[in-house]
PDB file of the backbone (N, CA, C, O) and the ligand in Angstrom, with CONECT records:
HET     ZN  A 101       1
ATOM      1  N   UNK A   1      21.867 -17.099   3.073  1.00  0.00           N
ATOM      2  CA  UNK A   1      20.656 -16.316   2.797  1.00  0.00           C
ATOM      3  C   UNK A   1      20.131 -15.690   4.090  1.00  0.00           C
ATOM      4  O   UNK A   1      19.965 -16.383   5.094  1.00  0.00           O
ATOM      5  N   UNK A   2      19.877 -14.410   4.065  1.00  0.00           N
ATOM      6  CA  UNK A   2      19.342 -13.776   5.271  1.00  0.00           C
ATOM      7  C   UNK A   2      17.849 -14.052   5.369  1.00  0.00           C
ATOM      8  O   UNK A   2      17.137 -14.144   4.369  1.00  0.00           O
ATOM      9  N   UNK A   3      17.415 -14.178   6.588  1.00  0.00           N
ATOM     10  CA  UNK A   3      16.015 -14.483   6.815  1.00  0.00           C
ATOM     11  C   UNK A   3      15.163 -13.225   6.622  1.00  0.00           C
ATOM     12  O   UNK A   3      15.529 -12.134   7.059  1.00  0.00           O
ATOM     13  N   UNK A   4      14.056 -13.402   5.977  1.00  0.00           N
ATOM     14  CA  UNK A   4      13.172 -12.252   5.772  1.00  0.00           C
ATOM     15  C   UNK A   4      11.853 -12.503   6.493  1.00  0.00           C
ATOM     16  O   UNK A   4      11.252 -13.570   6.364  1.00  0.00           O
ATOM     17  N   UNK A   5      11.422 -11.520   7.240  1.00  0.00           N
ATOM     18  CA  UNK A   5      10.120 -11.603   7.901  1.00  0.00           C
ATOM     19  C   UNK A   5       9.269 -10.403   7.499  1.00  0.00           C
ATOM     20  O   UNK A   5       9.655  -9.252   7.701  1.00  0.00           O
ATOM     21  N   UNK A   6       8.118 -10.694   6.934  1.00  0.00           N
ATOM     22  CA  UNK A   6       7.169  -9.631   6.611  1.00  0.00           C
ATOM     23  C   UNK A   6       6.472  -9.205   7.895  1.00  0.00           C
ATOM     24  O   UNK A   6       6.094 -10.047   8.710  1.00  0.00           O
ATOM     25  N   UNK A   7       6.303  -7.908   8.073  1.00  0.00           N
ATOM     26  CA  UNK A   7       5.684  -7.454   9.319  1.00  0.00           C
ATOM     27  C   UNK A   7       4.217  -7.896   9.424  1.00  0.00           C
ATOM     28  O   UNK A   7       3.656  -7.933  10.519  1.00  0.00           O
ATOM     29  N   UNK A   8       3.607  -8.228   8.294  1.00  0.00           N
ATOM     30  CA  UNK A   8       2.213  -8.677   8.343  1.00  0.00           C
ATOM     31  C   UNK A   8       2.104 -10.188   8.499  1.00  0.00           C
ATOM     32  O   UNK A   8       1.023 -10.702   8.785  1.00  0.00           O
ATOM     33  N   UNK A   9       3.196 -10.900   8.316  1.00  0.00           N
ATOM     34  CA  UNK A   9       3.211 -12.352   8.511  1.00  0.00           C
ATOM     35  C   UNK A   9       4.440 -12.718   9.326  1.00  0.00           C
ATOM     36  O   UNK A   9       5.330 -13.400   8.816  1.00  0.00           O
ATOM     37  N   UNK A  10       4.513 -12.280  10.588  1.00  0.00           N
ATOM     38  CA  UNK A  10       5.762 -12.430  11.347  1.00  0.00           C
ATOM     39  C   UNK A  10       6.181 -13.879  11.585  1.00  0.00           C
ATOM     40  O   UNK A  10       7.352 -14.134  11.865  1.00  0.00           O
ATOM     41  N   UNK A  11       5.270 -14.818  11.482  1.00  0.00           N
ATOM     42  CA  UNK A  11       5.638 -16.204  11.789  1.00  0.00           C
ATOM     43  C   UNK A  11       5.865 -17.048  10.544  1.00  0.00           C
ATOM     44  O   UNK A  11       6.170 -18.236  10.649  1.00  0.00           O
ATOM     45  N   UNK A  12       5.722 -16.453   9.377  1.00  0.00           N
ATOM     46  CA  UNK A  12       5.848 -17.230   8.149  1.00  0.00           C
ATOM     47  C   UNK A  12       7.059 -16.810   7.329  1.00  0.00           C
ATOM     48  O   UNK A  12       7.508 -15.665   7.383  1.00  0.00           O
ATOM     49  N   UNK A  13       7.567 -17.760   6.579  1.00  0.00           N
ATOM     50  CA  UNK A  13       8.610 -17.435   5.614  1.00  0.00           C
ATOM     51  C   UNK A  13       7.974 -16.837   4.385  1.00  0.00           C
ATOM     52  O   UNK A  13       7.104 -17.447   3.764  1.00  0.00           O
ATOM     53  N   UNK A  14       8.408 -15.647   4.034  1.00  0.00           N
ATOM     54  CA  UNK A  14       7.838 -14.985   2.870  1.00  0.00           C
ATOM     55  C   UNK A  14       8.946 -14.471   1.977  1.00  0.00           C
ATOM     56  O   UNK A  14      10.059 -14.214   2.435  1.00  0.00           O
ATOM     57  N   UNK A  15       8.640 -14.325   0.710  1.00  0.00           N
ATOM     58  CA  UNK A  15       9.630 -13.783  -0.217  1.00  0.00           C
ATOM     59  C   UNK A  15       9.607 -12.260  -0.165  1.00  0.00           C
ATOM     60  O   UNK A  15       8.545 -11.643  -0.241  1.00  0.00           O
ATOM     61  N   UNK A  16      10.791 -11.660  -0.033  1.00  0.00           N
ATOM     62  CA  UNK A  16      10.836 -10.196  -0.071  1.00  0.00           C
ATOM     63  C   UNK A  16      10.723  -9.688  -1.499  1.00  0.00           C
ATOM     64  O   UNK A  16      10.857 -10.448  -2.458  1.00  0.00           O
ATOM     65  N   UNK A  17      10.475  -8.398  -1.624  1.00  0.00           N
ATOM     66  CA  UNK A  17      10.543  -7.761  -2.934  1.00  0.00           C
ATOM     67  C   UNK A  17      12.001  -7.738  -3.390  1.00  0.00           C
ATOM     68  O   UNK A  17      12.916  -7.650  -2.571  1.00  0.00           O
ATOM     69  N   UNK A  18      12.202  -7.816  -4.685  1.00  0.00           N
ATOM     70  CA  UNK A  18      13.565  -7.815  -5.230  1.00  0.00           C
ATOM     71  C   UNK A  18      14.248  -6.464  -4.971  1.00  0.00           C
ATOM     72  O   UNK A  18      15.445  -6.397  -4.690  1.00  0.00           O
ATOM     73  N   UNK A  19      13.465  -5.411  -5.073  1.00  0.00           N
ATOM     74  CA  UNK A  19      14.004  -4.068  -4.844  1.00  0.00           C
ATOM     75  C   UNK A  19      12.884  -3.186  -4.306  1.00  0.00           C
ATOM     76  O   UNK A  19      11.709  -3.540  -4.399  1.00  0.00           O
ATOM     77  N   UNK A  20      13.254  -2.026  -3.739  1.00  0.00           N
ATOM     78  CA  UNK A  20      12.189  -1.123  -3.261  1.00  0.00           C
ATOM     79  C   UNK A  20      11.236  -0.775  -4.410  1.00  0.00           C
ATOM     80  O   UNK A  20      11.681  -0.532  -5.532  1.00  0.00           O
ATOM     81  N   UNK A  21       9.935  -0.752  -4.135  1.00  0.00           N
ATOM     82  CA  UNK A  21       8.959  -0.503  -5.207  1.00  0.00           C
ATOM     83  C   UNK A  21       9.006   0.922  -5.735  1.00  0.00           C
ATOM     84  O   UNK A  21       8.603   1.170  -6.872  1.00  0.00           O
ATOM     85  N   UNK A  22       9.487   1.858  -4.934  1.00  0.00           N
ATOM     86  CA  UNK A  22       9.709   3.219  -5.436  1.00  0.00           C
ATOM     87  C   UNK A  22      10.773   3.884  -4.576  1.00  0.00           C
ATOM     88  O   UNK A  22      11.186   3.348  -3.548  1.00  0.00           O
ATOM     89  N   UNK A  23      11.211   5.070  -5.019  1.00  0.00           N
ATOM     90  CA  UNK A  23      12.300   5.758  -4.325  1.00  0.00           C
ATOM     91  C   UNK A  23      11.828   6.384  -3.024  1.00  0.00           C
ATOM     92  O   UNK A  23      10.637   6.622  -2.826  1.00  0.00           O
ATOM     93  N   UNK A  24      12.787   6.645  -2.139  1.00  0.00           N
ATOM     94  CA  UNK A  24      12.475   7.360  -0.914  1.00  0.00           C
ATOM     95  C   UNK A  24      12.394   6.438   0.288  1.00  0.00           C
ATOM     96  O   UNK A  24      12.508   5.218   0.173  1.00  0.00           O
ATOM     97  N   UNK A  25      12.192   7.055   1.448  1.00  0.00           N
ATOM     98  CA  UNK A  25      12.177   6.320   2.716  1.00  0.00           C
ATOM     99  C   UNK A  25      11.082   5.268   2.758  1.00  0.00           C
ATOM    100  O   UNK A  25      11.297   4.145   3.215  1.00  0.00           O
ATOM    101  N   UNK A  26       9.901   5.648   2.274  1.00  0.00           N
ATOM    102  CA  UNK A  26       8.775   4.716   2.335  1.00  0.00           C
ATOM    103  C   UNK A  26       9.035   3.485   1.457  1.00  0.00           C
ATOM    104  O   UNK A  26       8.739   2.357   1.852  1.00  0.00           O
ATOM    105  N   UNK A  27       9.582   3.713   0.284  1.00  0.00           N
ATOM    106  CA  UNK A  27       9.942   2.605  -0.601  1.00  0.00           C
ATOM    107  C   UNK A  27      10.938   1.666   0.063  1.00  0.00           C
ATOM    108  O   UNK A  27      10.798   0.446  -0.015  1.00  0.00           O
ATOM    109  N   UNK A  28      11.946   2.239   0.716  1.00  0.00           N
ATOM    110  CA  UNK A  28      12.948   1.448   1.434  1.00  0.00           C
ATOM    111  C   UNK A  28      12.302   0.641   2.554  1.00  0.00           C
ATOM    112  O   UNK A  28      12.612  -0.533   2.759  1.00  0.00           O
ATOM    113  N   UNK A  29      11.406   1.293   3.263  1.00  0.00           N
ATOM    114  CA  UNK A  29      10.753   0.646   4.397  1.00  0.00           C
ATOM    115  C   UNK A  29       9.913  -0.537   3.925  1.00  0.00           C
ATOM    116  O   UNK A  29       9.901  -1.593   4.558  1.00  0.00           O
ATOM    117  N   UNK A  30       9.218  -0.352   2.815  1.00  0.00           N
ATOM    118  CA  UNK A  30       8.412  -1.440   2.258  1.00  0.00           C
ATOM    119  C   UNK A  30       9.324  -2.601   1.879  1.00  0.00           C
ATOM    120  O   UNK A  30       9.010  -3.764   2.133  1.00  0.00           O
ATOM    121  N   UNK A  31      10.442  -2.272   1.275  1.00  0.00           N
ATOM    122  CA  UNK A  31      11.392  -3.306   0.862  1.00  0.00           C
ATOM    123  C   UNK A  31      11.863  -4.135   2.053  1.00  0.00           C
ATOM    124  O   UNK A  31      12.024  -5.351   1.950  1.00  0.00           O
ATOM    125  N   UNK A  32      12.083  -3.464   3.187  1.00  0.00           N
ATOM    126  CA  UNK A  32      12.627  -4.127   4.376  1.00  0.00           C
ATOM    127  C   UNK A  32      11.537  -4.881   5.146  1.00  0.00           C
ATOM    128  O   UNK A  32      11.806  -5.941   5.710  1.00  0.00           O
ATOM    129  N   UNK A  33      10.308  -4.344   5.174  1.00  0.00           N
ATOM    130  CA  UNK A  33       9.301  -4.867   6.102  1.00  0.00           C
ATOM    131  C   UNK A  33       8.147  -5.628   5.451  1.00  0.00           C
ATOM    132  O   UNK A  33       7.403  -6.331   6.135  1.00  0.00           O
ATOM    133  N   UNK A  34       7.997  -5.488   4.137  1.00  0.00           N
ATOM    134  CA  UNK A  34       6.798  -6.024   3.477  1.00  0.00           C
ATOM    135  C   UNK A  34       7.187  -7.074   2.429  1.00  0.00           C
ATOM    136  O   UNK A  34       8.112  -6.860   1.646  1.00  0.00           O
ATOM    137  N   UNK A  35       6.488  -8.188   2.419  1.00  0.00           N
ATOM    138  CA  UNK A  35       6.811  -9.256   1.467  1.00  0.00           C
ATOM    139  C   UNK A  35       6.195  -8.984   0.086  1.00  0.00           C
ATOM    140  O   UNK A  35       5.329  -8.125  -0.078  1.00  0.00           O
ATOM    141  N   UNK A  36       6.672  -9.738  -0.878  1.00  0.00           N
ATOM    142  CA  UNK A  36       6.206  -9.561  -2.255  1.00  0.00           C
ATOM    143  C   UNK A  36       4.698  -9.789  -2.376  1.00  0.00           C
ATOM    144  O   UNK A  36       4.018  -9.087  -3.125  1.00  0.00           O
ATOM    145  N   UNK A  37       4.178 -10.773  -1.638  1.00  0.00           N
ATOM    146  CA  UNK A  37       2.731 -11.052  -1.696  1.00  0.00           C
ATOM    147  C   UNK A  37       1.911  -9.879  -1.170  1.00  0.00           C
ATOM    148  O   UNK A  37       0.910  -9.486  -1.770  1.00  0.00           O
ATOM    149  N   UNK A  38       2.351  -9.325  -0.033  1.00  0.00           N
ATOM    150  CA  UNK A  38       1.618  -8.196   0.541  1.00  0.00           C
ATOM    151  C   UNK A  38       1.661  -6.994  -0.393  1.00  0.00           C
ATOM    152  O   UNK A  38       0.689  -6.247  -0.515  1.00  0.00           O
ATOM    153  N   UNK A  39       2.801  -6.822  -1.047  1.00  0.00           N
ATOM    154  CA  UNK A  39       2.913  -5.699  -1.982  1.00  0.00           C
ATOM    155  C   UNK A  39       1.951  -5.886  -3.146  1.00  0.00           C
ATOM    156  O   UNK A  39       1.304  -4.935  -3.583  1.00  0.00           O
ATOM    157  N   UNK A  40       1.858  -7.121  -3.650  1.00  0.00           N
ATOM    158  CA  UNK A  40       0.936  -7.418  -4.744  1.00  0.00           C
ATOM    159  C   UNK A  40      -0.501  -7.141  -4.311  1.00  0.00           C
ATOM    160  O   UNK A  40      -1.300  -6.577  -5.057  1.00  0.00           O
ATOM    161  N   UNK A  41      -0.804  -7.559  -3.074  1.00  0.00           N
ATOM    162  CA  UNK A  41      -2.128  -7.314  -2.507  1.00  0.00           C
ATOM    163  C   UNK A  41      -2.440  -5.816  -2.474  1.00  0.00           C
ATOM    164  O   UNK A  41      -3.535  -5.379  -2.828  1.00  0.00           O
ATOM    165  N   UNK A  42      -1.429  -5.039  -2.034  1.00  0.00           N
ATOM    166  CA  UNK A  42      -1.622  -3.590  -1.967  1.00  0.00           C
ATOM    167  C   UNK A  42      -1.880  -3.007  -3.352  1.00  0.00           C
ATOM    168  O   UNK A  42      -2.747  -2.147  -3.512  1.00  0.00           O
ATOM    169  N   UNK A  43      -1.124  -3.475  -4.365  1.00  0.00           N
ATOM    170  CA  UNK A  43      -1.302  -2.942  -5.715  1.00  0.00           C
ATOM    171  C   UNK A  43      -2.730  -3.170  -6.207  1.00  0.00           C
ATOM    172  O   UNK A  43      -3.324  -2.307  -6.853  1.00  0.00           O
ATOM    173  N   UNK A  44      -3.269  -4.351  -5.889  1.00  0.00           N
ATOM    174  CA  UNK A  44      -4.653  -4.628  -6.263  1.00  0.00           C
ATOM    175  C   UNK A  44      -5.593  -3.665  -5.535  1.00  0.00           C
ATOM    176  O   UNK A  44      -6.512  -3.101  -6.129  1.00  0.00           O
ATOM    177  N   UNK A  45      -5.342  -3.491  -4.232  1.00  0.00           N
ATOM    178  CA  UNK A  45      -6.175  -2.609  -3.434  1.00  0.00           C
ATOM    179  C   UNK A  45      -6.068  -1.162  -3.931  1.00  0.00           C
ATOM    180  O   UNK A  45      -7.051  -0.421  -3.964  1.00  0.00           O
ATOM    181  N   UNK A  46      -4.856  -0.790  -4.311  1.00  0.00           N
ATOM    182  CA  UNK A  46      -4.644   0.563  -4.819  1.00  0.00           C
ATOM    183  C   UNK A  46      -5.479   0.819  -6.076  1.00  0.00           C
ATOM    184  O   UNK A  46      -6.052   1.895  -6.247  1.00  0.00           O
ATOM    185  N   UNK A  47      -5.536  -0.179  -6.943  1.00  0.00           N
ATOM    186  CA  UNK A  47      -6.340  -0.050  -8.157  1.00  0.00           C
ATOM    187  C   UNK A  47      -7.810   0.128  -7.796  1.00  0.00           C
ATOM    188  O   UNK A  47      -8.512   0.945  -8.391  1.00  0.00           O
ATOM    189  N   UNK A  48      -8.271  -0.649  -6.812  1.00  0.00           N
ATOM    190  CA  UNK A  48      -9.659  -0.519  -6.352  1.00  0.00           C
ATOM    191  C   UNK A  48      -9.902   0.897  -5.833  1.00  0.00           C
ATOM    192  O   UNK A  48     -10.909   1.522  -6.165  1.00  0.00           O
ATOM    193  N   UNK A  49      -8.974   1.398  -5.015  1.00  0.00           N
ATOM    194  CA  UNK A  49      -9.118   2.756  -4.470  1.00  0.00           C
ATOM    195  C   UNK A  49      -9.126   3.805  -5.578  1.00  0.00           C
ATOM    196  O   UNK A  49      -9.927   4.740  -5.549  1.00  0.00           O
ATOM    197  N   UNK A  50      -8.231   3.646  -6.554  1.00  0.00           N
ATOM    198  CA  UNK A  50      -8.145   4.649  -7.623  1.00  0.00           C
ATOM    199  C   UNK A  50      -9.421   4.671  -8.438  1.00  0.00           C
ATOM    200  O   UNK A  50      -9.913   5.737  -8.809  1.00  0.00           O
ATOM    201  N   UNK A  51      -9.960   3.486  -8.717  1.00  0.00           N
ATOM    202  CA  UNK A  51     -11.216   3.430  -9.469  1.00  0.00           C
ATOM    203  C   UNK A  51     -12.368   3.984  -8.649  1.00  0.00           C
ATOM    204  O   UNK A  51     -13.199   4.746  -9.144  1.00  0.00           O
ATOM    205  N   UNK A  52     -12.400   3.583  -7.379  1.00  0.00           N
ATOM    206  CA  UNK A  52     -13.509   3.979  -6.512  1.00  0.00           C
ATOM    207  C   UNK A  52     -13.552   5.492  -6.323  1.00  0.00           C
ATOM    208  O   UNK A  52     -14.613   6.112  -6.398  1.00  0.00           O
ATOM    209  N   UNK A  53     -12.378   6.076  -6.074  1.00  0.00           N
ATOM    210  CA  UNK A  53     -12.339   7.505  -5.792  1.00  0.00           C
ATOM    211  C   UNK A  53     -12.029   8.336  -7.036  1.00  0.00           C
ATOM    212  O   UNK A  53     -11.942   9.562  -6.960  1.00  0.00           O
ATOM    213  N   UNK A  54     -11.862   7.673  -8.177  1.00  0.00           N
ATOM    214  CA  UNK A  54     -11.551   8.406  -9.396  1.00  0.00           C
ATOM    215  C   UNK A  54     -10.252   9.180  -9.287  1.00  0.00           C
ATOM    216  O   UNK A  54     -10.178  10.347  -9.671  1.00  0.00           O
ATOM    217  N   UNK A  55      -9.218   8.514  -8.756  1.00  0.00           N
ATOM    218  CA  UNK A  55      -7.961   9.207  -8.497  1.00  0.00           C
ATOM    219  C   UNK A  55      -7.093   9.273  -9.750  1.00  0.00           C
ATOM    220  O   UNK A  55      -7.029   8.333 -10.542  1.00  0.00           O
ATOM    221  N   UNK A  56      -6.435  10.405  -9.899  1.00  0.00           N
ATOM    222  CA  UNK A  56      -5.444  10.572 -10.944  1.00  0.00           C
ATOM    223  C   UNK A  56      -4.072  10.659 -10.277  1.00  0.00           C
ATOM    224  O   UNK A  56      -3.749  11.667  -9.649  1.00  0.00           O
ATOM    225  N   UNK A  57      -3.262   9.598 -10.412  1.00  0.00           N
ATOM    226  CA  UNK A  57      -1.981   9.567  -9.687  1.00  0.00           C
ATOM    227  C   UNK A  57      -1.006  10.658 -10.119  1.00  0.00           C
ATOM    228  O   UNK A  57       0.033  10.839  -9.485  1.00  0.00           O
ATOM    229  N   UNK A  58      -1.326  11.389 -11.191  1.00  0.00           N
ATOM    230  CA  UNK A  58      -0.468  12.516 -11.554  1.00  0.00           C
ATOM    231  C   UNK A  58      -0.714  13.689 -10.615  1.00  0.00           C
ATOM    232  O   UNK A  58       0.097  14.611 -10.530  1.00  0.00           O
ATOM    233  N   UNK A  59      -1.855  13.644  -9.903  1.00  0.00           N
ATOM    234  CA  UNK A  59      -2.163  14.725  -8.975  1.00  0.00           C
ATOM    235  C   UNK A  59      -1.520  14.464  -7.619  1.00  0.00           C
ATOM    236  O   UNK A  59      -1.573  13.357  -7.083  1.00  0.00           O
ATOM    237  N   UNK A  60      -0.922  15.500  -7.092  1.00  0.00           N
ATOM    238  CA  UNK A  60      -0.245  15.425  -5.804  1.00  0.00           C
ATOM    239  C   UNK A  60      -1.185  14.896  -4.708  1.00  0.00           C
ATOM    240  O   UNK A  60      -0.814  14.023  -3.923  1.00  0.00           O
ATOM    241  N   UNK A  61      -2.398  15.440  -4.673  1.00  0.00           N
ATOM    242  CA  UNK A  61      -3.341  15.054  -3.613  1.00  0.00           C
ATOM    243  C   UNK A  61      -3.721  13.586  -3.700  1.00  0.00           C
ATOM    244  O   UNK A  61      -3.893  12.909  -2.686  1.00  0.00           O
ATOM    245  N   UNK A  62      -3.847  13.110  -4.924  1.00  0.00           N
ATOM    246  CA  UNK A  62      -4.184  11.699  -5.111  1.00  0.00           C
ATOM    247  C   UNK A  62      -3.038  10.825  -4.604  1.00  0.00           C
ATOM    248  O   UNK A  62      -3.262   9.805  -3.951  1.00  0.00           O
ATOM    249  N   UNK A  63      -1.816  11.237  -4.914  1.00  0.00           N
ATOM    250  CA  UNK A  63      -0.658  10.456  -4.444  1.00  0.00           C
ATOM    251  C   UNK A  63      -0.565  10.485  -2.926  1.00  0.00           C
ATOM    252  O   UNK A  63      -0.301   9.459  -2.300  1.00  0.00           O
ATOM    253  N   UNK A  64      -0.782  11.657  -2.330  1.00  0.00           N
ATOM    254  CA  UNK A  64      -0.738  11.754  -0.868  1.00  0.00           C
ATOM    255  C   UNK A  64      -1.764  10.815  -0.239  1.00  0.00           C
ATOM    256  O   UNK A  64      -1.479  10.127   0.741  1.00  0.00           O
ATOM    257  N   UNK A  65      -2.952  10.802  -0.819  1.00  0.00           N
ATOM    258  CA  UNK A  65      -4.009   9.930  -0.308  1.00  0.00           C
ATOM    259  C   UNK A  65      -3.577   8.470  -0.402  1.00  0.00           C
ATOM    260  O   UNK A  65      -3.780   7.699   0.535  1.00  0.00           O
ATOM    261  N   UNK A  66      -2.988   8.095  -1.519  1.00  0.00           N
ATOM    262  CA  UNK A  66      -2.575   6.701  -1.701  1.00  0.00           C
ATOM    263  C   UNK A  66      -1.454   6.321  -0.733  1.00  0.00           C
ATOM    264  O   UNK A  66      -1.441   5.210  -0.203  1.00  0.00           O
ATOM    265  N   UNK A  67      -0.509   7.245  -0.501  1.00  0.00           N
ATOM    266  CA  UNK A  67       0.558   6.960   0.464  1.00  0.00           C
ATOM    267  C   UNK A  67      -0.019   6.780   1.862  1.00  0.00           C
ATOM    268  O   UNK A  67       0.395   5.906   2.624  1.00  0.00           O
ATOM    269  N   UNK A  68      -0.980   7.629   2.170  1.00  0.00           N
ATOM    270  CA  UNK A  68      -1.641   7.535   3.470  1.00  0.00           C
ATOM    271  C   UNK A  68      -2.326   6.174   3.616  1.00  0.00           C
ATOM    272  O   UNK A  68      -2.233   5.524   4.657  1.00  0.00           O
ATOM    273  N   UNK A  69      -3.007   5.764   2.563  1.00  0.00           N
ATOM    274  CA  UNK A  69      -3.683   4.472   2.570  1.00  0.00           C
ATOM    275  C   UNK A  69      -2.695   3.314   2.625  1.00  0.00           C
ATOM    276  O   UNK A  69      -2.935   2.301   3.282  1.00  0.00           O
ATOM    277  N   UNK A  70      -1.593   3.484   1.932  1.00  0.00           N
ATOM    278  CA  UNK A  70      -0.554   2.456   1.948  1.00  0.00           C
ATOM    279  C   UNK A  70      -0.071   2.233   3.383  1.00  0.00           C
ATOM    280  O   UNK A  70       0.074   1.101   3.844  1.00  0.00           O
ATOM    281  N   UNK A  71       0.175   3.357   4.077  1.00  0.00           N
ATOM    282  CA  UNK A  71       0.623   3.246   5.475  1.00  0.00           C
ATOM    283  C   UNK A  71      -0.432   2.579   6.343  1.00  0.00           C
ATOM    284  O   UNK A  71      -0.114   1.757   7.203  1.00  0.00           O
ATOM    285  N   UNK A  72      -1.685   2.938   6.114  1.00  0.00           N
ATOM    286  CA  UNK A  72      -2.769   2.373   6.918  1.00  0.00           C
ATOM    287  C   UNK A  72      -2.888   0.866   6.688  1.00  0.00           C
ATOM    288  O   UNK A  72      -3.062   0.092   7.629  1.00  0.00           O
ATOM    289  N   UNK A  73      -2.790   0.467   5.421  1.00  0.00           N
ATOM    290  CA  UNK A  73      -3.007  -0.938   5.081  1.00  0.00           C
ATOM    291  C   UNK A  73      -1.781  -1.798   5.424  1.00  0.00           C
ATOM    292  O   UNK A  73      -1.920  -2.859   6.034  1.00  0.00           O
ATOM    293  N   UNK A  74      -0.602  -1.349   5.039  1.00  0.00           N
ATOM    294  CA  UNK A  74       0.588  -2.185   5.213  1.00  0.00           C
ATOM    295  C   UNK A  74       1.230  -2.028   6.586  1.00  0.00           C
ATOM    296  O   UNK A  74       1.818  -2.980   7.099  1.00  0.00           O
ATOM    297  N   UNK A  75       1.129  -0.844   7.193  1.00  0.00           N
ATOM    298  CA  UNK A  75       1.839  -0.606   8.453  1.00  0.00           C
ATOM    299  C   UNK A  75       0.907  -0.332   9.637  1.00  0.00           C
ATOM    300  O   UNK A  75       1.375  -0.009  10.729  1.00  0.00           O
ATOM    301  N   UNK A  76      -0.392  -0.458   9.431  1.00  0.00           N
ATOM    302  CA  UNK A  76      -1.363  -0.181  10.501  1.00  0.00           C
ATOM    303  C   UNK A  76      -1.194   1.205  11.099  1.00  0.00           C
ATOM    304  O   UNK A  76      -1.330   1.386  12.309  1.00  0.00           O
ATOM    305  N   UNK A  77      -0.902   2.169  10.263  1.00  0.00           N
ATOM    306  CA  UNK A  77      -0.755   3.543  10.747  1.00  0.00           C
ATOM    307  C   UNK A  77      -1.850   4.389  10.122  1.00  0.00           C
ATOM    308  O   UNK A  77      -1.780   4.732   8.941  1.00  0.00           O
ATOM    309  N   UNK A  78      -2.853   4.722  10.907  1.00  0.00           N
ATOM    310  CA  UNK A  78      -3.935   5.553  10.375  1.00  0.00           C
ATOM    311  C   UNK A  78      -5.146   4.728   9.986  1.00  0.00           C
ATOM    312  O   UNK A  78      -5.179   3.508  10.143  1.00  0.00           O
ATOM    313  N   UNK A  79      -6.119   5.424   9.484  1.00  0.00           N
ATOM    314  CA  UNK A  79      -7.412   4.834   9.158  1.00  0.00           C
ATOM    315  C   UNK A  79      -7.475   4.401   7.699  1.00  0.00           C
ATOM    316  O   UNK A  79      -7.289   5.227   6.806  1.00  0.00           O
ATOM    317  N   UNK A  80      -7.735   3.121   7.439  1.00  0.00           N
ATOM    318  CA  UNK A  80      -7.964   2.756   6.037  1.00  0.00           C
ATOM    319  C   UNK A  80      -9.307   3.314   5.564  1.00  0.00           C
ATOM    320  O   UNK A  80     -10.289   3.288   6.306  1.00  0.00           O
ATOM    321  N   UNK A  81      -9.347   3.813   4.344  1.00  0.00           N
ATOM    322  CA  UNK A  81     -10.592   4.324   3.790  1.00  0.00           C
ATOM    323  C   UNK A  81     -11.527   3.161   3.515  1.00  0.00           C
ATOM    324  O   UNK A  81     -11.090   2.083   3.114  1.00  0.00           O
ATOM    325  N   UNK A  82     -12.806   3.381   3.731  1.00  0.00           N
ATOM    326  CA  UNK A  82     -13.746   2.316   3.411  1.00  0.00           C
ATOM    327  C   UNK A  82     -14.072   2.382   1.927  1.00  0.00           C
ATOM    328  O   UNK A  82     -14.213   3.457   1.344  1.00  0.00           O
ATOM    329  N   UNK A  83     -14.185   1.213   1.343  1.00  0.00           N
ATOM    330  CA  UNK A  83     -14.512   1.161  -0.076  1.00  0.00           C
ATOM    331  C   UNK A  83     -15.849   0.464  -0.225  1.00  0.00           C
ATOM    332  O   UNK A  83     -15.955  -0.759  -0.131  1.00  0.00           O
ATOM    333  N   UNK A  84     -16.858   1.268  -0.457  1.00  0.00           N
ATOM    334  CA  UNK A  84     -18.181   0.722  -0.707  1.00  0.00           C
ATOM    335  C   UNK A  84     -18.366   0.681  -2.220  1.00  0.00           C
ATOM    336  O   UNK A  84     -18.626   1.699  -2.861  1.00  0.00           O
ATOM    337  N   UNK A  85     -18.223  -0.525  -2.772  1.00  0.00           N
ATOM    338  CA  UNK A  85     -18.197  -0.629  -4.228  1.00  0.00           C
ATOM    339  C   UNK A  85     -19.557  -0.386  -4.854  1.00  0.00           C
ATOM    340  O   UNK A  85     -19.673  -0.306  -6.077  1.00  0.00           O
ATOM    341  N   UNK A  86     -20.610  -0.266  -4.010  1.00  0.00           N
ATOM    342  CA  UNK A  86     -21.927  -0.035  -4.580  1.00  0.00           C
ATOM    343  C   UNK A  86     -22.134   1.443  -4.920  1.00  0.00           C
ATOM    344  O   UNK A  86     -23.073   1.797  -5.632  1.00  0.00           O
ATOM    345  N   UNK A  87     -21.250   2.299  -4.407  1.00  0.00           N
ATOM    346  CA  UNK A  87     -21.389   3.702  -4.800  1.00  0.00           C
ATOM    347  C   UNK A  87     -20.038   4.355  -5.055  1.00  0.00           C
ATOM    348  O   UNK A  87     -18.987   3.883  -4.619  1.00  0.00           O
ATOM    349  N   UNK A  88     -20.118   5.449  -5.773  1.00  0.00           N
ATOM    350  CA  UNK A  88     -18.920   6.200  -6.115  1.00  0.00           C
ATOM    351  C   UNK A  88     -18.399   6.904  -4.867  1.00  0.00           C
ATOM    352  O   UNK A  88     -19.163   7.554  -4.152  1.00  0.00           O
ATOM    353  N   UNK A  89     -17.113   6.777  -4.609  1.00  0.00           N
ATOM    354  CA  UNK A  89     -16.543   7.437  -3.443  1.00  0.00           C
ATOM    355  C   UNK A  89     -16.131   8.858  -3.743  1.00  0.00           C
ATOM    356  O   UNK A  89     -16.029   9.264  -4.901  1.00  0.00           O
ATOM    357  N   UNK A  90     -15.894   9.611  -2.678  1.00  0.00           N
ATOM    358  CA  UNK A  90     -15.352  10.936  -2.863  1.00  0.00           C
ATOM    359  C   UNK A  90     -14.405  11.240  -1.719  1.00  0.00           C
ATOM    360  O   UNK A  90     -14.540  10.689  -0.627  1.00  0.00           O
ATOM    361  N   UNK A  91     -13.468  12.101  -1.968  1.00  0.00           N
ATOM    362  CA  UNK A  91     -12.496  12.486  -0.957  1.00  0.00           C
ATOM    363  C   UNK A  91     -12.677  13.954  -0.646  1.00  0.00           C
ATOM    364  O   UNK A  91     -12.832  14.772  -1.553  1.00  0.00           O
ATOM    365  N   UNK A  92     -12.656  14.295   0.635  1.00  0.00           N
ATOM    366  CA  UNK A  92     -12.673  15.694   0.998  1.00  0.00           C
ATOM    367  C   UNK A  92     -11.255  16.242   0.901  1.00  0.00           C
ATOM    368  O   UNK A  92     -10.405  15.918   1.731  1.00  0.00           O
ATOM    369  N   UNK A  93     -11.005  17.040  -0.073  1.00  0.00           N
ATOM    370  CA  UNK A  93      -9.659  17.578  -0.217  1.00  0.00           C
ATOM    371  C   UNK A  93      -9.439  18.672   0.795  1.00  0.00           C
ATOM    372  O   UNK A  93      -8.360  19.261   0.843  1.00  0.00           O
TER     373      UNK A  93
HETATM  374 ZN    ZN A 101       3.502 -10.146   3.848  1.00  0.00          ZN2+
END
């Protein structure tokens, strides 16, 4: 069995995802660097973001925003959006 290290838990043994969560380079990267728990955490966070910002994932801009947030949260690249659950969020397109 090959050893798997999640980039967010470098000192712990974590279970990897069975397969990339979606197609493309980013999906592959998540598969290689992110554990199943972190991915689950992101999915929960993604739902919070979609509800907060009223995102429709069928829209290109909404998907771009989510990918950007995914990178910020899972890979520490960029600014994570703040989620103030007491008010409705908005995105400057
Ligand atoms: Zn992890």
